[in-house]
N, C-alpha and C positions, 0 to 999 in steps of 0.2 A: 087809514093807511092798511094796505094789504099786506099778506103774510111775508110777500119776498122781502119786502120794506122794513117789516120789521126784523125778520131775522139778518138782514145786512146791519144792521141798527145794531142788535145785540151782540153780534159778532166784532161790531168796529168797537164797542163799549169794552168787550172782553179781551180785545188785544190792547188796546190803549192802558187798561187795568194791567195787564200781565208785565206790558212794559214798562211802567210805572215800579211795580214791584221789584223788576228785575235791575232795574236804574237805583231804586233805593237801597236793594243788596250789594250793588258794586262799589257805591260811594266808600272812600276811605274813611275808616273810623280810628279813634283811640281806643285802647283797651289796656288796662292797668291791670295784672294779677298778680296778687299777693296771697301769703297764707292767711285764709279767712276774709280778705275783699276783693271784689271782682267789680271794676269800675268800667263800664263802656260808653262812649259819647260818639256820637255821629256829626 
């Protein structure tokens, strides 16, 4: 595998990873905040 192919592979993996993290952060979740208690569920 030459350097160009390796660079393309690394960039592709980075884009997929960041895309998943963005998708995960945008999913609606449930959060309950009360005095002394914080509950978060995705």
